[in-house]
VEXDREN-2710 file (C-alpha; in Angstrom, 1 decimal):
% VEXDREN-2710
k/r/px/py/pz
1/UNK/128.6/94.4/97.7
2/UNK/127.8/90.7/97.7
3/UNK/130.5/88.1/96.8
4/UNK/128.5/87.2/93.7
5/UNK/128.4/90.8/92.5
6/UNK/132.1/91.1/93.2
7/UNK/132.8/88.0/91.1
8/UNK/130.6/89.3/88.2
9/UNK/132.4/92.7/88.2
10/UNK/135.7/90.8/88.0
11/UNK/134.4/88.9/85.0
12/UNK/133.3/92.1/83.4
13/UNK/136.6/93.8/84.0
14/UNK/138.7/91.0/82.5
15/UNK/136.7/90.1/79.4
16/UNK/135.8/92.0/76.3
17/UNK/133.0/90.3/74.2
18/UNK/129.6/89.8/75.6
19/UNK/126.4/88.1/74.4
20/UNK/123.1/89.1/76.1
21/UNK/119.8/87.3/75.8
22/UNK/116.5/86.9/77.5
23/UNK/113.2/84.8/77.4
24/UNK/110.8/84.4/74.5
25/UNK/108.1/87.0/74.2
26/UNK/110.2/89.6/76.0
27/UNK/108.4/91.9/78.4
28/UNK/109.4/95.3/79.8
29/UNK/111.8/93.9/82.4
30/UNK/113.4/91.4/80.0
31/UNK/114.0/94.2/77.4
32/UNK/114.8/97.0/79.9
33/UNK/117.3/95.0/81.9
34/UNK/119.1/93.5/78.9
35/UNK/119.3/96.8/77.1
36/UNK/120.4/98.6/80.3
37/UNK/123.2/96.0/80.7
38/UNK/124.2/96.4/77.1
39/UNK/124.3/100.2/77.5
40/UNK/126.5/99.9/80.6
41/UNK/128.9/97.4/79.0
42/UNK/129.3/99.4/75.8
43/UNK/130.0/102.6/77.6
44/UNK/132.8/100.9/79.5
45/UNK/134.3/99.8/76.2
46/UNK/133.0/96.2/75.8
47/UNK/131.9/94.6/72.6
48/UNK/128.2/93.7/73.1
49/UNK/125.7/91.6/71.1
50/UNK/122.1/91.5/72.2
51/UNK/120.0/88.5/70.9
52/UNK/116.3/87.9/71.3
53/UNK/114.5/84.9/69.8
54/UNK/111.4/87.1/69.3
55/UNK/111.2/90.6/68.0
56/UNK/111.2/93.6/70.2
57/UNK/107.5/94.6/70.6
58/UNK/106.7/98.0/69.1
59/UNK/105.8/99.2/72.6
60/UNK/109.5/99.1/73.6
61/UNK/111.0/100.3/70.3
62/UNK/111.7/103.7/71.9
63/UNK/114.3/102.2/74.3
64/UNK/118.0/103.0/73.4
65/UNK/119.6/100.0/71.8
66/UNK/116.3/98.3/70.8
67/UNK/117.1/98.8/67.1
68/UNK/120.4/96.8/67.5
69/UNK/118.9/93.6/68.8
70/UNK/119.6/90.6/66.6
71/UNK/117.3/87.7/65.9
72/UNK/120.2/85.3/65.3
73/UNK/123.5/84.8/67.2
74/UNK/126.6/85.7/65.1
75/UNK/128.9/82.8/64.4
76/UNK/131.8/83.9/66.6
77/UNK/133.2/83.3/70.1
78/UNK/132.0/85.3/73.1
79/UNK/133.9/85.6/76.3
80/UNK/130.7/86.0/78.4
81/UNK/127.0/85.3/77.9
82/UNK/124.6/87.2/80.2
83/UNK/121.2/85.6/80.4
84/UNK/118.5/87.8/82.0
85/UNK/115.1/87.2/83.5
86/UNK/114.5/83.7/82.1
87/UNK/113.7/81.5/85.1
88/UNK/115.1/78.4/83.4
89/UNK/117.8/78.1/80.7
90/UNK/115.5/76.5/78.0
91/UNK/113.4/79.8/77.9
92/UNK/116.4/81.4/76.3
93/UNK/115.6/79.4/73.2
94/UNK/117.1/76.5/71.2
95/UNK/119.5/78.7/69.3
96/UNK/121.1/80.0/72.5
97/UNK/121.0/76.6/74.3
98/UNK/122.7/75.0/71.3
99/UNK/125.3/77.7/71.0
100/UNK/128.7/76.5/72.4
101/UNK/131.1/79.3/71.6
102/UNK/130.8/80.9/75.0
103/UNK/133.4/80.8/77.8
104/UNK/131.4/82.0/80.8
105/UNK/127.7/82.3/81.5
106/UNK/126.2/84.8/84.0
107/UNK/122.6/84.3/85.1
108/UNK/120.7/87.3/86.3
109/UNK/117.2/86.8/87.6
110/UNK/114.6/87.7/90.3
111/UNK/112.4/84.6/90.0
112/UNK/112.7/82.4/93.1
113/UNK/112.4/79.3/91.0
114/UNK/115.3/80.2/88.7
115/UNK/117.7/77.4/88.0
116/UNK/121.4/77.9/88.8
117/UNK/122.6/77.1/85.3
118/UNK/125.2/79.8/85.1
119/UNK/128.9/79.9/86.1
120/UNK/127.8/82.9/88.1
121/UNK/124.2/83.2/89.4
122/UNK/122.8/86.4/90.8
123/UNK/119.3/85.4/91.7
124/UNK/117.4/87.5/94.2
125/UNK/113.6/87.3/94.6
126/UNK/113.6/90.5/96.7
127/UNK/114.6/92.5/93.6
128/UNK/111.5/94.1/92.1
129/UNK/112.9/93.5/88.6
130/UNK/115.9/92.0/86.9
131/UNK/116.7/95.6/86.0
132/UNK/117.4/96.2/89.7
133/UNK/120.1/93.5/89.5
134/UNK/121.7/95.3/86.6
135/UNK/121.6/98.5/88.6
136/UNK/123.3/96.8/91.5
137/UNK/126.1/95.5/89.3
138/UNK/126.7/98.8/87.5
139/UNK/126.5/100.8/90.7
140/UNK/129.0/98.5/92.5
141/UNK/131.3/98.8/89.4
142/UNK/131.3/102.6/90.0
143/UNK/129.4/103.4/86.8
144/UNK/128.0/106.9/86.5
145/UNK/124.5/106.4/85.2
146/UNK/123.7/108.2/82.0
147/UNK/120.3/108.9/80.4
148/UNK/120.2/105.9/78.1
149/UNK/121.1/103.3/80.8
150/UNK/118.8/105.0/83.3
151/UNK/115.8/104.9/80.9
152/UNK/116.1/101.2/80.4
153/UNK/116.4/100.5/84.1
154/UNK/113.4/102.7/84.8
155/UNK/111.3/100.9/82.3
156/UNK/112.3/97.5/83.7
157/UNK/111.2/98.6/87.1
158/UNK/107.9/100.4/86.2
159/UNK/106.7/97.6/84.0
160/UNK/107.5/94.7/86.4
161/UNK/105.9/96.5/89.4
162/UNK/102.8/97.4/87.4
163/UNK/103.6/101.1/87.8
164/UNK/104.4/100.5/91.4
165/UNK/101.0/98.9/92.1
166/UNK/102.3/95.3/92.7
167/UNK/103.5/93.9/96.0
168/UNK/107.1/93.7/94.7
169/UNK/107.2/97.6/94.6
170/UNK/109.5/97.8/97.6
171/UNK/111.7/100.6/99.0
172/UNK/114.6/99.7/96.7
173/UNK/112.4/99.9/93.6
174/UNK/111.2/103.4/94.5
175/UNK/114.8/104.4/95.4
176/UNK/116.4/103.2/92.2
177/UNK/113.6/104.6/90.1
178/UNK/114.1/108.0/91.8
179/UNK/117.8/107.9/91.1
180/UNK/117.0/107.2/87.4
181/UNK/114.7/110.2/87.4
182/UNK/117.6/112.2/88.6
183/UNK/119.4/111.2/85.4
184/UNK/116.9/113.1/83.4
185/UNK/114.1/110.6/82.9
186/UNK/110.7/112.3/82.5
187/UNK/108.1/110.0/84.1
188/UNK/105.3/111.3/82.0
189/UNK/107.2/110.8/78.7
190/UNK/107.8/107.2/79.7
191/UNK/104.2/106.7/80.8
192/UNK/102.9/108.2/77.5
193/UNK/105.1/105.8/75.5
194/UNK/104.0/102.7/77.5
195/UNK/100.3/103.5/78.2
196/UNK/99.1/106.2/75.9
197/UNK/100.4/105.0/72.6
198/UNK/98.6/101.8/71.7
199/UNK/97.5/100.9/68.1
200/UNK/93.8/100.9/67.3
201/UNK/93.9/97.1/66.5
202/UNK/94.8/96.4/70.1
203/UNK/91.5/97.9/71.3
204/UNK/89.7/96.0/68.5
205/UNK/91.3/92.8/69.8
206/UNK/90.5/93.6/73.4
207/UNK/86.8/94.2/72.3
208/UNK/86.7/90.6/71.1
209/UNK/88.6/89.3/74.1
210/UNK/86.4/90.8/76.9
211/UNK/83.2/89.0/76.0
212/UNK/85.0/85.7/76.6
213/UNK/85.1/86.5/80.3
214/UNK/84.3/83.6/82.6
215/UNK/84.1/83.9/86.4
216/UNK/84.1/80.8/88.5
217/UNK/84.8/79.3/91.9
218/UNK/82.3/81.6/93.7
219/UNK/83.9/84.7/92.1
220/UNK/87.5/83.9/93.2
221/UNK/88.8/83.2/89.7
222/UNK/88.2/84.6/86.2
223/UNK/89.6/84.1/82.7
224/UNK/89.6/85.7/79.3
225/UNK/90.7/84.2/75.9
226/UNK/92.2/85.2/72.6
227/UNK/92.0/82.8/69.7
228/UNK/93.7/82.7/66.3
229/UNK/90.4/83.8/64.7
230/UNK/90.4/87.0/66.8
231/UNK/94.0/87.8/65.7
232/UNK/93.1/87.3/62.1
233/UNK/89.9/89.5/62.2
234/UNK/91.8/92.4/63.7
235/UNK/95.1/92.0/61.9
236/UNK/96.7/91.7/65.4
237/UNK/99.3/89.4/67.0
238/UNK/100.3/88.1/70.4
239/UNK/102.4/91.2/71.4
240/UNK/99.2/93.3/71.5
241/UNK/97.7/91.1/74.2
242/UNK/100.1/92.3/76.9
243/UNK/98.1/93.3/79.9
244/UNK/94.9/91.6/78.9
245/UNK/95.1/89.3/81.9
246/UNK/94.8/92.4/84.2
247/UNK/91.2/92.9/83.2
248/UNK/89.8/89.7/84.9
249/UNK/92.2/90.3/87.8
250/UNK/90.7/93.7/88.4
251/UNK/87.3/92.3/89.2
252/UNK/86.3/92.6/92.9
253/UNK/86.7/89.3/94.7
254/UNK/88.9/87.7/92.0
255/UNK/92.1/86.3/93.5
256/UNK/93.4/84.4/90.4
257/UNK/93.2/85.6/86.8
258/UNK/93.8/83.4/83.8
259/UNK/94.6/84.3/80.2
260/UNK/94.2/81.7/77.5
261/UNK/96.1/82.6/74.3
262/UNK/96.0/80.3/71.3
263/UNK/99.3/79.3/69.8
264/UNK/98.2/76.6/67.4
265/UNK/95.1/74.6/66.5
266/UNK/95.5/72.5/69.7
267/UNK/98.0/74.5/71.8
268/UNK/97.4/77.3/74.2
269/UNK/99.6/79.6/76.3
270/UNK/98.1/80.0/79.7
271/UNK/99.0/83.0/81.9
272/UNK/98.2/83.2/85.6
273/UNK/98.1/86.3/87.7
274/UNK/97.4/86.7/91.4
275/UNK/96.5/89.6/93.6
276/UNK/98.9/88.3/96.2
277/UNK/97.0/85.8/98.4
278/UNK/97.5/82.8/96.0
279/UNK/100.8/81.5/94.7
280/UNK/100.0/81.0/91.0
281/UNK/103.5/79.5/90.4
282/UNK/102.1/76.3/91.8
283/UNK/99.5/76.1/89.0
284/UNK/102.0/76.6/86.2
285/UNK/104.4/74.2/87.8
286/UNK/101.7/71.5/87.9
287/UNK/101.4/72.0/84.1
288/UNK/105.1/72.0/83.3
289/UNK/105.5/75.8/83.4
290/UNK/107.2/78.3/85.6
291/UNK/107.1/81.8/87.1
292/UNK/106.7/83.3/90.5
293/UNK/104.1/84.0/93.2
294/UNK/102.0/86.6/91.4
295/UNK/102.7/85.9/87.8
296/UNK/103.3/82.5/86.0
297/UNK/102.6/80.7/82.8
298/UNK/102.7/77.5/80.9
299/UNK/101.7/75.8/77.6
300/UNK/98.9/73.3/77.5
301/UNK/98.0/71.0/74.5
302/UNK/94.4/70.4/73.5
303/UNK/91.4/72.2/72.2
304/UNK/90.1/75.2/74.1
305/UNK/87.4/73.3/76.0
306/UNK/89.9/70.6/77.1
307/UNK/92.5/73.1/78.1
308/UNK/90.1/75.2/80.2
309/UNK/88.8/72.0/81.9
310/UNK/92.4/71.0/82.9
311/UNK/93.3/74.5/84.1
312/UNK/90.0/75.2/85.9
313/UNK/90.3/71.9/87.8
314/UNK/93.7/72.7/89.1
315/UNK/92.7/76.2/90.1
316/UNK/89.5/75.1/91.8
317/UNK/91.2/72.4/93.8
318/UNK/93.8/74.8/95.1
319/UNK/91.2/77.5/95.9
END
């Protein structure tokens, strides 16, 4: 047990009310880790509120506790706020950043570039997912893992490792996932929920996205794009684009994949993915964003042509 985990356990033991939050557009690890921590805390008798600035995507609605997530923070005092998987405090959203009725902040993250904004900061880039950090805390506490907590941790791990395909799928990830299986998790049931349960409009949106494929820099980089018009024509929204960036990354020879997602008339969210040789966090950092070696993102202002020109130039110069 590290000293930081020991200190966090003492904070948990001696406090009663907890506020949990994560980053905008929460993914499987953000949701899985926060709901796992909420499950653990509630089962040891704590008063827990989970707040997300964005809704829980339908994909993760099956997770225990997903239906209790609040879109606004209640106007009351919290002994402790636990902020999970955000990289930097501002990604927790304006409502949380402006909220002052908190005594202690615990920051849990596995992104190397995460700011030490908490009173206690458990940041470990060797952890495959933030869900792993929740597991370490609960295990060190002496918690006997139950099905609900185990399911959330398992989903955090399987989604952030790309079903154990990514380079962060280390021994600990497999070991913890195996322990969660022993708690009654059915791997196929989870896989069916995550990968065999998509709405028709997601494929309709993907069908419009794939023809935007552009491959450049001698086949080392590729991109796809989703615009507001595409959303409107399919009755879709941004949460249905999860995983789209993996299509250009899957091309033989491509080391860097880029996903342009329109936010406003002249504003685009840009996601970067790497197969491992290229640190895409440097690209997003150059554009005011964040992330880690294999996955990063930022927001760029301008029309699509201008945004692509800016991003492509940075990528081409680095490659």
